[in-house]
N, C-alpha and C positions, 0 to 999 in steps of 0.2 A: 592384427588378428581381428576377425569378424565374429559377430554373434548373430547367427541367422534367425534367431527367435525374436530379435528386437530390430524392427525396421525403423530407421530414422526417416526415410522417405518412402511413401507408398503412393504410386501413381496408378490410377484405375481408369481404364477405358477413355483415355484422352483423345479427343478429335479436334482438329483445327483446319479450317478452310480459309483461303483467300480468294474470294470470287468463286471461280469454278475449279480452282486448284486445291486439291486435298493434300495439305502439308503434313498432317498427322492423322493416322487412322487407328483407332482402337489400341492405344498404347497402354500396356500394363507393365509396371516396373517397381520392384522393391529393392531398396538399398539398405543393407544392414549397418549397424553401428560399427564404425571403424573401417568400413570397406572402402576400397579404391576401385570405383567402377568407371569404365571408359565407354563413352558413346562414340563409336567408330563408324565413319561413313564418308562417302564422296560429297561434293557440293550438291545441294539440293536433296539430300537424303532425309532431311527433317531433324537432324541432330541439334542444330542451333535453335530452331523453333521450340523443340522440347526443352532445351536448357532455359530459354527465355520464359517459358510457362512455369517451369519449376522456380525460377528466380522471382517471378511476379512482374516481369516486364511485359508479358502478354497474358491474355486470358483465353482459356479453351472454349470451344463451342459447346462441348459437353465433357463430362468426366469429373474426376476428383483428384486433388493433390493434397495429401496429408503429410505433415511434418511432425514427428514425435507424437503421432496419434491425433493431432488437432487438424481439423479441416481448414486448409489455407488456400483453397481454390480461388477465392475472391479477395484474399488479403493483399495488401500492398507489399512491395518489395521490402520496405522498411520494417514491416511487421513480422517478417519471416525469419529473422535472425540468421541470415545467410551471408557468408563471405564470398566475394567474387573477384577473380583476377581476369582482367580483360586482355584481349589480344594486343591492344595498343597501350597497355599499362594504365592509362587514364589517371596519371599523377597530376596534381595541381602544380603548375610551373612556378607560381608565385609563393609557394610554401616550401619550407625546408623539408628535408627527408623526415626529420622527427615530427614536424607539424603535419605532414601527410599521413603518417602512421597514427598520430593522435586524433585525427579528424573524426573517424567513426566513434571514438569514445566520447568526444566532446558533443557529438550529435545525440549521444545517449545520456547527456548531462552528467558525465563523470567529471569530477573536479580537475582542473588543469594540472595540478601537481600529481594526482593519481594517474591521470592520463599519460603524463610524461614518463612516469616510472614504468607503466605497462608498455608504452611504446618503445622505450629503451630495451626492455626485456625481449620484445618481439624482434627488434633489430638485431640484438645479440643472437637470437635463434637462427637468423639468416646470415650471420657473419658480417653485419654492417654496423656494429655498435659504434664505430669511430666515425661514421659518415653522417651523423645526425644533423650537423650544422650546414651540410652542403645542400645545393638545389638540384632538382632532377637533371637539368641541363649539364651539370658537372659530372654526371655518372655515365658509365657504359650501359649498353642495352641489358646486359646480364644483371648489373647492379640495380637498374630501374625495375627489372622483373622481381628481384628480391624485395625491394621496397614495397611493390604492389602486393607481394605475398604476405609480408609482415603486416600491412594494413588490413588484409583480408582475414588474418587469424587473430589479430590483437584483441578483439572483443569476444573470443571463444565462441565462434558460430556453431550452430547445430549442424550446418552443412557447408562445405566448401565447394564452390563451382569454379572450374578452370576452363576458360574458353580459348583453346588453341594458344596457350601462353608462350610457347617456344617457337612459333612459326617465323618470327623475325630474326631469330638468332642463327649464327653459323653452326655448322654441324658439331664441332668440338664443344662449343659452349652449350649447345642444346643438350648434348649427352651428359655434360656435367650437371646442368640444371635438372635433368630428369632424375639423376641419382639423388641430388640434394632435396628435391621436392618429395620424392618417395621416402627418403629417410626421415624427413621432418613429419610427413603425414603419419608414418608408422609410429614414431616416437610420441607424437601428441595424440594418437588415436583419432585423427580427424576423418570423419565420414566425407568422402570426396567423390565428386563427379567431374570427369575430365573429358573434354571434347577434342578430338583430333581426326584428321584424315590420313594420318601416318600410321600404317599398319605396324611397323617395327616399334614405334613409340608405344602403341597400345599393348603390344605383346610384352614389352620390357616392364611397363609400369603397373599393370592392372592386376587386381585380384580376380575381377571378371570383366568381360567385354560384351557390350551389346552392339552387334553389327546392324546398322540401319540402312535402309534403302527404300525408296518410294514411299516415304512417310510411315514405314512400319519397322518394327524390330524383327530382322530376319533370323537372328540366332543370338542367344545369350549363353555364356558359359565361361569357364576359365580359359586363359590363353591357350593351354594345351588342348582343351576340348575344341576350341574354335579352329585351331591350326590342324590338328590331326584328325578331327571328326567333323568337318563342315557338313551342314545338313542340306546344302544346295550348291549348284555350280557357281552361283553368284557369290556366295561366301568363299568358296574354295579359290576362286580366281582373284577375289579382292584381297584376301588375307594371304600373302605369300605367293610365290611362283608355283604353277601347277602344270602337270601333264594330265590331260583328261582323255580317257579312251572310251569310245562307245563300242558296244558289242553285245554278246549274249553270255549269260552266266549258265553254268552247269555244275551244280554241287560246289566243290571247292575249286573249280576252274572258271576262268573268264577268257572267252575267245573274242579278241578284238575284231572289228570289222575287216581289218587287213589280213586276218588269219593268225596273228600273233597270239600265242597261248600263254596265259599267266596262271600260276598256282596261287591260291588265296589261303589265308590262315583259317578261314571259316566259310561255310556255305553261304551263298547270297542269291537273291533274286533281282539284284540291281542290274540295270543295263548300262551303267556308267561306272568308271573306275578312276580313282585319283592316285597318282604317284608324285610325290614331291621331288624336285630335282636333286636335293641333297641326299636322297635315299638310294640313288643309283650309283653303281660302281662301274668305272671303266678300267680296263687293263689290256696290256699287250700280251694276251694269252698265247702260248706256243701252239695250242691246239685250237682250231677254229670252233666256234660255237656249234653244237649239235642242234639243228632246227627242231628236233623232236624233244629236246630237254626244255622243260618249262622254266621261264624266268632267266634264261641265258640266251643271248641274242648276238648275232654279228651286227655291228653298227659302224657306219662310216662317218667320220667327223666332217661336218659341213663348214663350220666356222667356230671361232672361240673368241672370248673376251677376257683378258687378264685384268683383274681388278684388285690386285695386291694379295690379300689373304686367301682368295679363292679364284678359280677360273670357271667361267660359264661356257659350256659347250652346247652347240646345236648339232645333234647327230641324227642320222637316218637309219632305222632298222632295216634289215634285209627284206622285211615284209612291207616296207614303205612308210611306216609311221615316223614322223619327225618328233624328236624328244629333246627336252632341255635337261642338261645335267650340270649340277653345281658341285665342283670338286675342290678340295683343299689344294692350294697351289704349292708345289714343291719344285724348287729349281732343278732343272734337268729331267723332270717328269711331266712335262707339258706336251700334250698330244697335238699333232699338227693336222690342219685341214687336209683331207684326202686319205688319212690313215684309216684302216679297218681294224676295229678293236672288238674286244668282248665286253658286252654290257650285261650286268647282272643286277637283280633286285630281289630282296627277300620277300617271301609271301606276306609277312606281316606289314610290309610297306605298300602293298597293293590294296588300297582301301576302297571298298564299294561305296558308291556315292548315290544317295537318294536325293533327287532334285525336288525340294519342296518350295522353290522360289516362286512357283506359280500360285501357291496357296494364299 
């Protein structure tokens, strides 16, 4: 649970250049106490540079970084009371698991006995209490990740930073770790900034997502806001699969360039429209689609990909538009390439799209 009135992190007007490359431009970001915020973006979007500035590993060209109200822009990483989990775990191979977790406490001059007690408690919180005497090389990747997490939280940091921590894990283990980290973050009330390029991971774990591109925050909002109401084509296509139509609006109608007519839930003046693939329904209707009826189309299946729980179809409307459809897979109800079907979509799922990506 978050408290929007209390910002643990306040980033104001941060800029960073490397030679002629503008890595970050005018970044403003507030993270509330207990919030789990994800910086989502492709390689080169600026998310890692921003994280390093927040952590104190880099300094900005201009702007301000405040943590719990104190200006920490020029403070060292050690002064910031930040816990960090790195992509490669960064465990000390010559130290035991317990000694690795004790390390940040001993650096803060906590007595060895007290440090050991707190380290054991942190290991218990990540279900590794019985592994204290082992060395990192004796652990699996997921176990090493848990040790790194225990080390990051053992000194009760003001802010926890996670730099693509699951990228080296296989899918099943990655999904398990996502749940564990989110549960731990929620139970401890840890204010957390998470970096990933994985859209699904961001949607699953976050209270809010900041989508980054070209050194700027393109959009920030809840996972539902980002997914259902993207503010640009770049966000819409980066977060989830998208069908983008260009055309002309008229009141509650949208006329695609192909001539396809869509009814909308509300009037718009946007010249682009977004339909998510899972919002579309395909059926073997006994009556062909009436071309005069909005949001009901004749569609021919061009190809399909069966991926277990769902099937992805590529279909062509009678008007010529090619559309991606994601349908729940049911045995015996899989459509074949070449079939002509009826395609329907609800007006509420035809979402006008204002492209602010050029701003």
